[in-house]
N, C-alpha and C positions, 0 to 999 in steps of 0.2 A: 504492501500500498504506500509506502513511503515512498516506490517510483513512480506511480503517480501523483503523488503530490508534488515531488519536485517538478515531473513534468507540467501540470496545471500553470504552476508557481511562475516559469520561466516562458508561458506561452504568450505572445502578443497579443491574442483577441480575447485570453482569459483576462488580463489587464482592462484591458479596451471594456469589455462587460462588466468588472468590477469597478469601475470609473464611474458608471451610472449610477450606482448605489440604488438598485432596484431591492425591496423589502422582499427578502427570502422567500415569506411565507405564501409570495403569489405569481409566482414567473418559476419557469421551468427551462432549461435547455432541449429541444427537441431533435428532430433530423438526424444525422450524425454524429453531431457532437457528443451525445450518452456513449458511443462507440469510441470516442479519443477519449471520455473521462475515465471510458474503463480499461484502457491501451488497448483495445482491437486496433485500430487507426492510428497510425503516426502522425497524422495532421490532420487538420480540417480547414477550405480555405474560408468559412464564416460560418456563425452560429445563427440556429432560428430557435426563437423564443417563442414560448405562449406564455401571455400575460392575463391578468384578470385583477381587478379592483385597485390598489394603490399601486401596483407596479405597471396597469396599465395607464391610469392618472399619472403618474411619473414618466412614463415613455412619452405620452401625449405633450409634455412639456418640451420633450428632448428632439423633437422631428415631426414632420408634414405626418397627417394620416391620409394614408392612398386605399382603394379598394383594390383586395388581392385580383391577381392576373386572372383567376379563375371564379372571382365574383364570391367568395365565399366567407370573407368577413373583411378585416381591414388589417393593413400594416404600415409600421412606423420603420424605416430603412435608416441606419445611422454608419455613419466611418465609411462611407462610399460602399455600403451593401454589404458589409463586412459583417453587420449584426442585423437582422430581420426581426421586428418584433412584432405577434401576430395575435388578435384577440379570440381566435378559433383557430382551428386548424380542418384541415380538407380530407374527405367530406365530413361538414359537421353535426352531421346526422348521425355519425358514427363516431366520433369522439366527444368524449366531456372534457373540457380542460380542467374543469375543478377535481374530479377524478385523479388526472393527469399529475397534476400538480400536487393534488394532496397525498398519492402516493409514491411520489419519484423520488430518487435516491439522491441524498445531500452527499457529496463530496468534496473536500474543500470548502464548504460554504457555498457551494452553488448546486442547486435542485438540478438534476440531469432525470429525465423520462425514464422510466424504466426498462432496461432493454427489451423484455417480453413483447413492451409496446410498441417501441420500435421497431422490433421483428414483424409484427404484425403489420403497420404501419408499412414498411418496404414490400411484404408478401403481397400487400394490395396495389401497391404500385408496381412492382413487378418489372422495373425498367432493367437494363442490362447491367449499370452499376448495382442498383440493387439486388440484384440475384447474388452478385460477388458478395453484397452487405450481408447477404443473408444466409452465404453458406459462413462466412466470418463470425456472425454473431449465434449460429447453431454452434460452433465448434467452442465457444466461449463459454456458452450455456454447460454444454454435457462437462468441460471439461473442468468448470469450477461449481459443482453439484456437491 
């Protein structure tokens, strides 16, 4: 676990995320970020966050609210796209962001959506990149039971 701590502490995107001072109880990193936090991926080029309540209100003060490309909710893009903060997750009818945030793993003071949920989302998307990620997550979960 100290290896993960060192990796997160040194990562510029994590510094940017922490500089936002979002309330921990109201956001979580989704997308491929949880894979990075668990050491499954060596790096990520951006962080996707889901936010509610005070974290969403704080994010609204930091950037412009726009409708998502797929029109499922709103997004605030920061640091030239390196951090995107969403008020829902696509498809919204399948994802309860309150549950995703409430059940997330807290690693080094940051909430990361559980790998089981990331795996479910990547299976739904099933793009070539996601297929590779699915295998990595499944292998990780099997070896860490």
